[in-house]
N, C-alpha and C positions, 0 to 999 in steps of 0.2 A: 875703461877704453874711451878713446876720444870719439866725439860725435863724427858721423859721416860728414863729408864736405857739404856745405850749404851753398856753394857756388853752383852754376856760373856766376861771375861777379855781377852784382846788380840784380840778380834774380832772386825769387822769393826763397825763403827758407824751406827746406824739404819737409813734407809731412811725416816722414820717417823718423826725424829727430825727436827722441823722447821729450815729453813735458817734465820739466823739473819742478818740484813742488818745494816751497821754502816756507818754514814756520816763523811766524811773527809773534811778539808780544808788544803791545802798545801800552806804555806807562803814561796815564793821564795825570800830569801834575797840575794842581790848582791851587788857589788861595782861600779855600773855604767856602766858595760859592755853591749854591745848590746845584745838583746835577742838571746839565741842560743850560746853565747860565754861564756865559763867557767861556773861560778855558776848560770848565768842567764838562767835557764832552759826554754824551750819552753813548751808550753801547751802539745803538743804531747809527749814530753820526760816525762812529769809528768804523763800523761795518761798511758803511757807504764809502768811506775813504779807501778801504782796501779794494772794494769793488772797482773804484776808479783807477787804482794802481794796476789791476788786472786788465782792464780795458786798454791801458796804454801798453803795457808789455805784451799782451796778446793781439794788439792791433784789431780789436773786436769791431766787426762791422756794425753800423748803426750806433756807434758811440763816438765821443770825441777823440777816442785813441786810434780811429781808423784812419789810414792814408793810402793813396794809390801811387806814392813816389816810387820810381824804378828801383832805388836802393833801399827802400823801406822793408822791414822784415817783422814777422811775428816772432818774438823771442822764444816762445814756448817755455816761458817761466811763469809759473803761478804762485801767488802767495796766499797763505791762509792763517787765520788767527789760531794760535795753539789751543788744543783741547786738553792738554795735560800739563799741569804746572811742574816745576822742578821736583816737588815732593811726590809726584804721580797722582795728584788729586786733579779731579775734573775742573776746567777753568773756561772762562769765556775768551781767554787770551788778551784781556784787558785788565789792567790794574788802575786803581784810583788813589792818589795820595795828596792829602792837604799838607802842602810844604810849610805852611805857617805853623804846624803842630809839631814839627821835627827840627830839632837843632841839627844844622849841618856845618861841621868844622872845615869842610873841604873849600879850598879857595874857589870862588865862583869863576874865576879866570880859567881854571881848568874845567871847562864846561862838561865834558863827559864824565870825568870823575865826580863832579859835583851832582850831576843828575843821577848818576849810578848810586850815590849814598841813599837816595830816596827809594830807588827800585832798580833792581838789576837781576836778570836771570842768566844763567849759563850761555855765554855767546857761542859755544860749540854746539848748542841745541836750538837756539832762537836768535832771531835778529831783534835786538832791543831797539825799540823806537820810542823816543819821549816826545810828548806834546808838552811844550814849556811855555808858562805865561811870561811874556816880556812886556816892558813898558810900551804904551801906545806909541811913543815916538820911534820905536824900533819897527813899526809896520812898514813893509815895502823896502827896508833897509836890511834888516837881518831876517832872512827867511828859514834858513836851516843849514845844516852842515852834516857831514858823514865822515867817519873813519874809513880808510881804504884797506884793501886786503894785503896780506902778506903773499907776494907773487914775484916771479921773475919776468913778467910781462914788461916791455919797455914803457918808461914813464912812471914806474912804481914809486920813485923818489919823490914824486909831487903829492902823493897822497898824505892825509892826515894820519898819524900813527894810532894804532889801536892796541889790542892785545898782541903780545904779552906785556908791552911797555905801560899800558893803561887801559882804562875801561874804553869800550868801543860800542858803536851803534850809530843811530841816526837821530839827530836833534832837529825838531821842527818848531818853529815859532807857532804857538796855539792859534795865532790869528791867521795863519796860513796853511793850517791843518784841514783838509777836507773841503767841502763846498762852503767857504767862509761867507758870512754876512758882512764882513769888512770890505768897504769900498777900496778895491785894489786890483792892480792887474794880475795879482797872484791870489786868486780867490777860487780856484777850480781843482784844487788838490794836486796840481802838478809839482809843487815843491817836493813832495815825497817820491814822485817818479824820478826826478832830477837827482835827489840824494841817494836813492836806491841804485841808480846808475853808478855814482861814485862808489858806493858801498860794495858793488860787484865789479869794480875794476875799470870803470870809464873815467876819462878826463873830460874837462871842458874841451870844446873843439879847438881852442887856442893853446891847450896845454901849458907849456912853460913860457909861451910867447914867442915861438920861432916857426917861421914858414916851413923849415925842414923837419922839425921834430915837434909836432903839436900833439894831436890825440892818438897818433899811431894807428889811424884807421884810414886807408887809402880811399874809401868811398865817401868821406866827408870832405868837401873842398877845404884845402888848407887855409887857416887864418892864423894871424900872429897876435891878435888883440881880442879882448872881450867884445862879443857881439850880442845884440838884441834886436828886437823889432817884430814885425808881422809881415805875413805876406802882403806884397805891395811896397814894402820898404826895402830898397835895394841896398844891400851891404856886399861889397866886393871881397872875394877871397884872394889870396896872394896870387893865384893864377888868372885872375881877372874874370873869372866866372862868379855868378851869384853865390854868396855864402849860404849855407843851410840854416837859415834862421828859424826854420820850423824844428829842428833838432832838439830833443829834450836836454841835451847837454850844453844849451846856451842860456842866456839870460832873458830870452823872450818872454812876453806875456803868456800866461796859462792858456788864453784862448787861442794862442797861435802856435802851440807845440803839438806835434803829433808824430814825430820820426825817430825811430831807432833804426840804424842801418844794419846791414848783414854783418860787416865786420865789428860793429859794436856789440851785436849779439854774440858773435864768436868769442870776443873778449870775455863777456859776462859768463858765458856757459863754461869757458876754460877755468875761470875763477871758482865756479860752483863745483867743478870736478876735482881741483888740485890744490885749493888755497886752504890753509888751516883757519879754523873758525868760519869756514864757508862750505865745507863739504858736510852738509847737514844729512843726517841718517833718515832720509825720507825716500821712500821708493819712488822712481820716476812714474 
């Protein structure tokens, strides 16, 4: 059954809406470094990234994910590292793979298929997240990307295709995974928040670049081009009001993002109820 309405428009999401729990597996790909060195993240480091993800989706008070924006909402979606692997064995929800020790015949240009050759769990049971080592020159340029859901929501044609056409999940540049030590505007773990938004059916606020049909959420001021910035940076939307630069679905710096809106939450929860490879068998 659908969620009860979360409106009035601009109002907070209702406490009666159930919390949806989403299982994750994080595949840490590295190049033979000792654990804790460079892209070979420790379990604690990965666990902290998931904590940050939940801070953002739950709009937790006292964290960077909190906001008092009138259109801001607690998504009531929580993520957890899987406790059982595909074979039914106990797991931490994290895998580690030295990619220099495995021959990969898949074209690196097919990034999701290439990463999945190293590690991939059933996407109907887990969200596959890869932390991938990229060259230093990719820092701040390639942050990550995600496949979108199979859905009849407007704008679905703009998503990267996943299953059943190809492997799916979320790729994150290891330099932008978690609270990174890399000197960058993208060092607080918000790349995963942004890409999880795509995975659950959100578009960038500018969508396909039209003032009329952009992200299909009426509570985000319409924009027709990529936006970034921080509070204090004035970027105007198509209707002349300030653009929502603090929204997670922009290119703003990590320190400046802290808003999912009510209608964005409705899209994500619709995907988790209805979309193949997104309706995880986890009780609310």
